[in-house]
C-alpha positions in Angstrom: 0.0 0.0 0.0 1.6 3.3 -1.1 1.7 6.5 0.9 -1.0 8.3 -1.0 -3.6 5.5 -0.4 -2.7 5.5 3.3 -3.0 9.3 3.5 -6.5 9.2 1.7 -7.6 6.4 4.0 -6.5 8.2 7.1 -8.2 11.4 5.9 -11.6 9.6 5.5 -11.2 7.9 8.9 -10.6 11.2 10.6 -13.5 12.8 8.7 -15.9 10.0 9.7 -14.7 10.2 13.3 -15.3 14.0 13.4 -18.8 13.5 11.8 -19.7 10.8 14.3 -18.5 13.0 17.2 -20.6 15.9 16.0 -23.7 13.7 15.8 -23.0 12.2 19.2 -22.6 15.4 21.0 -24.7 17.9 19.1 -27.1 15.9 16.9 -27.6 15.2 13.2 -29.0 18.6 12.6 -25.6 20.4 13.2 -23.8 17.9 11.0 -26.3 18.6 8.1 -25.9 22.4 8.7 -22.1 22.1 8.6 -22.1 20.0 5.4 -24.6 22.1 3.5 -23.2 25.3 4.9 -19.7 24.5 3.7 -21.1 23.4 0.3 -22.9 26.7 -0.2 -20.0 28.7 1.2 -17.7 27.1 -1.4 -20.2 27.7 -4.2 -20.5 31.4 -3.0 -16.8 31.8 -3.1 -16.4 30.3 -6.6 -19.4 32.2 -8.1 -18.3 35.4 -6.4 -14.8 35.1 -7.9 -16.2 34.3 -11.3 -18.6 37.2 -11.2 -15.8 39.6 -10.4 -13.6 38.2 -13.2 -16.4 38.3 -15.8 -17.5 41.8 -15.0 -13.8 42.9 -15.0 -13.5 41.3 -18.5 -16.7 43.1 -19.6 -18.4 39.8 -20.3 -21.7 41.0 -18.9 -23.8 38.1 -20.2 -21.8 35.5 -18.4 -21.3 37.9 -15.4 -25.1 38.0 -14.9 -25.2 34.1 -14.9 -22.4 33.8 -12.3 -24.0 36.6 -10.2 -27.2 34.6 -10.2 -25.2 31.6 -9.0 -23.6 33.7 -6.3 -27.0 35.0 -5.1 -28.5 31.5 -5.0 -25.5 30.3 -3.0 -25.8 33.1 -0.5 -29.5 32.3 -0.1 -28.8 28.7 0.4 -26.2 29.5 3.0 -28.7 31.8 4.8 -31.4 29.1 4.7 -29.0 26.5 6.2 -28.2 29.0 9.0 -31.9 29.5 9.8 -32.6 25.8 9.2 -35.2 26.5 6.5 -34.9 22.9 5.2 -37.3 23.3 2.3 -35.6 26.5 1.1 -32.0 25.1 1.0 -33.2 21.9 -0.6 -35.0 23.8 -3.3 -31.7 25.7 -3.9 -29.9 22.4 -4.1 -32.4 21.1 -6.7 -31.9 24.3 -8.8 -28.1 23.7 -8.8 -28.4 20.0 -9.7 -30.9 20.9 -12.5 -28.5 23.6 -13.7 -25.6 21.2 -13.7 -27.6 18.7 -15.8 -28.5 21.4 -18.3 -24.9 22.5 -18.5 -23.6 19.0 -19.2 -26.3 18.6 -21.8 -25.4 21.9 -23.4 -21.7 21.2 -23.6 -22.3 17.8 -25.1 -23.4 19.6 -28.4 -22.2 23.2 -27.8 -22.4 24.2 -31.5 -26.0 23.2 -32.1 -29.0 25.4 -31.8 -31.9 24.4 -29.5 -34.0 23.3 -32.5 -31.1 21.3 -33.9 -30.7 19.5 -30.6 -34.2 18.1 -30.8 -34.1 17.2 -34.5 -33.0 13.8 -36.0 -29.9 13.8 -38.1 -32.0 12.6 -41.1 -34.4 15.6 -40.8 -31.4 17.9 -40.5 -29.9 16.5 -43.8 -33.2 17.1 -45.6 -33.2 20.7 -44.3 -29.6 21.2 -45.6 -28.2 21.6 -42.1 -25.2 19.3 -42.9 -22.9 20.4 -40.1 -25.5 19.8 -37.4 -26.5 16.4 -39.0 -22.8 15.4 -39.1 -22.5 16.1 -35.3 -25.7 14.1 -34.7 -24.5 11.1 -36.8 -21.1 11.3 -35.1 -22.7 11.2 -31.7 -24.7 8.1 -32.7 -21.5 6.4 -33.8 -22.6 6.4 -37.5 -19.2 7.8 -38.7 -19.7 7.0 -42.4 -22.9 9.1 -42.6 -21.3 11.7 -40.5 -18.4 12.0 -42.9 -20.9 12.3 -45.9 -22.7 15.1 -44.1 -19.4 16.9 -43.3 -18.4 16.7 -46.9 -21.6 18.4 -48.0 -20.9 21.0 -45.2 -17.4 21.4 -46.7 -15.9 20.4 -43.3 -13.3 18.1 -44.9 -11.0 17.6 -41.8 -14.0 16.5 -39.8 -15.1 14.2 -42.7 -11.6 12.6 -42.8 -11.6 12.1 -39.1 -15.0 10.4 -39.2 -14.0 8.1 -42.1 -10.9 7.2 -40.1 -13.0 6.3 -37.0 -15.1 4.1 -39.3 -11.9 2.4 -40.5 -12.6 3.6 -44.0 -9.0 4.5 -44.7 -9.2 4.9 -48.4 -12.1 7.3 -48.2 -10.3 9.3 -45.4 -7.1 9.4 -47.6 -9.3 10.7 -50.5 -10.6 13.5 -48.3 -7.0 14.4 -47.1 -5.9 14.6 -50.7 -8.8 16.9 -51.5 -7.7 19.0 -48.5 -4.1 19.1 -49.8 -5.2 20.4 -53.1 -7.6 22.9 -51.6 -5.5 24.3 -48.8 -2.1 24.0 -50.6 -0.7 22.5 -47.4 1.7 19.6 -47.8 0.9 18.2 -44.3 -2.3 16.7 -45.8 -0.3 14.8 -48.4 1.5 13.0 -45.6 -1.8 12.2 -43.9 -3.2 10.9 -47.1 -0.1 8.8 -47.8 -0.4 7.1 -44.4 -4.0 6.3 -44.8 -3.6 5.0 -48.4 -0.8 2.8 -47.1 -3.1 1.6 -44.3 -5.8 0.7 -46.9 -3.2 -1.2 -49.0 -3.1 1.2 -51.9 0.6 1.5 -52.2 0.6 3.3 -55.6 -1.5 6.2 -54.2 0.4 6.3 -51.0 3.6 6.7 -53.0 2.1 9.4 -55.1 1.0 11.4 -52.1 4.3 11.0 -50.3 6.0 12.1 -53.5 4.0 15.4 -53.3 5.1 15.7 -49.7 8.8 15.0 -50.6 8.8 17.9 -53.0 8.7 20.2 -49.9 10.4 17.8 -47.4 13.2 16.1 -49.6 14.4 13.8 -46.9 11.4 11.6 -47.7 12.5 10.7 -51.1 14.0 7.4 -49.9 10.6 6.5 -48.4 9.0 7.4 -51.7 11.4 5.1 -53.5 10.7 2.2 -51.1 6.9 2.6 -51.7 7.2 2.6 -55.4 9.5 -0.5 -55.1 6.8 -2.3 -53.1 4.2 -1.1 -55.6 6.2 -2.6 -58.4 6.8 0.6 -60.3 10.5 0.3 -61.3 10.7 3.6 -63.2 9.3 5.7 -60.4 11.4 3.8 -57.9 14.6 4.8 -59.7 13.4 8.3 -60.2 12.8 8.7 -56.5 16.2 7.2 -55.7 17.9 9.8 -57.9 16.1 12.6 -56.2 17.1 11.2 -52.8 20.7 11.0 -54.0 20.6 14.6 -55.2 19.3 15.7 -51.7 21.9 13.7 -49.8 24.8 14.9 -52.0 24.0 18.5 -51.0 23.8 17.5 -47.3 27.1 15.6 -47.5 28.9 18.6 -48.7 28.0 20.3 -45.5 28.0 17.3 -43.1 30.2 14.4 -44.0 28.1 11.8 -42.2 25.7 11.8 -45.1 28.3 10.3 -47.4 27.2 6.9 -46.1 23.6 7.6 -47.4 25.1 8.8 -50.7 27.1 5.6 -51.1 24.1 3.4 -50.4 22.0 5.2 -52.9 24.7 4.9 -55.5 24.7 1.1 -54.8 21.0 0.9 -55.2 21.3 2.6 -58.6 24.0 0.2 -59.7 26.8 2.9 -59.7 29.5 0.9 -58.1 32.4 3.2 -58.9 30.6 6.3 -57.6 29.6 4.3 -54.5 33.3 3.5 -53.8 34.1 7.2 -54.1 31.4 8.0 -51.5 32.4 5.2 -49.2 36.0 6.6 -49.3 34.8 10.1 -48.3 32.7 8.5 -45.5 35.7 6.6 -44.3 37.9 9.8 -44.2 35.1 11.6 -42.3 34.8 8.8 -39.8 38.6 8.8 -39.2 38.5 12.5 -38.5 35.7 12.0 -36.0 37.5 9.0 -34.4 40.4 11.3 -33.4 38.0 12.9 -30.8 35.6 10.0 -30.3 37.0 6.5 -30.9 33.5 5.0 -31.1 33.7 6.2 -34.8 36.2 3.5 -35.5 33.3 1.1 -35.8 32.0 3.1 -38.8 35.6 3.4 -40.2 35.7 -0.4 -40.2 32.4 -0.7 -41.9 33.4 1.8 -44.6 36.7 0.0 -45.4 34.9 -3.3 -45.5 32.6 -1.9 -48.2 35.7 -0.8 -50.1 37.3 -4.2 -49.8 40.2 -2.9 -47.7 40.1 -5.7 -45.2 43.4 -4.9 -43.4 42.3 -1.3 -42.8 38.9 -2.5 -41.7 40.5 -5.0 -39.2 42.8 -2.3 -37.8 39.9 0.0 -37.3 37.9 -2.7 -35.6 40.7 -3.5 -33.2 40.9 0.2 -32.2 37.2 0.1 -31.6 37.3 -3.0 -29.5 40.3 -1.7 -27.5 38.4 1.5 -26.8 35.3 -0.5 -25.6 37.5 -2.6 -23.3 39.1 0.5 -21.8 35.6 1.9 -21.1 34.4 -1.3 -19.4 37.5 -1.3 -17.2 36.9 2.3 -16.1 33.3 1.6 -15.3 
């Protein structure tokens, strides 16, 4: 049993003991007065603070509502003090009813009163597609909700509803529409993920290709998707674009020569791949001067180049460094 559970248990034991003592020495009436009195006092404090804040913010409509709550709380507290049981119970009933209405209201905050009492089918006939979509969604009929949202031109809500219904292809279609309409590449990525989930690798690759035009480090993923889809031409085209991107990155940060080398290999450019592996090996050797962990990558690069003696020498340096670390720790 953890400390929090013990603390909570102790608190309730003390609370029950105090309540029992009050009943024993002063009667049940005083206990009821204390419980209801503290309750109304708390509500008075909350509503009073909210009233002050709303009027300060010049939100007079909500200020009047909170002021009414403060006045009811004050009257409830006064009734408890005078032991007007009927009055403070009526105030309690008003607060309970107000809470129920509030919960009901926030469950569908963007619907009018008439829309709340209408069926989604009747709302569709009246052309109130947004409200119908909300109603269908609340019923769990996500496909019809999505159809209503599309008519209301609420495409993001439609895509979400299709996704909830596990209609991934339809959701992807909507995200593709959004990408075209909003000119936002983020939606291409969402469409790609859902097309992939639906098993349509060709469309997934096409959408990710559109995304990679703005975020070029995704060209390798585009190539992989086209490869899985069996489109050799587009696969090679994406590989070349990935290579173009990584070559620029490698000029600024040598660690990317490894990616360049692997892409050359995938394209069948063995001689160019060797040149990239050589540059990667040199970069790793420079890094190994300050961090011997890089000897591992030096060894891998020389293995790729077929220089087994140099690879073995680098691997020994890496193992020696690891042994020295294990001894110190």
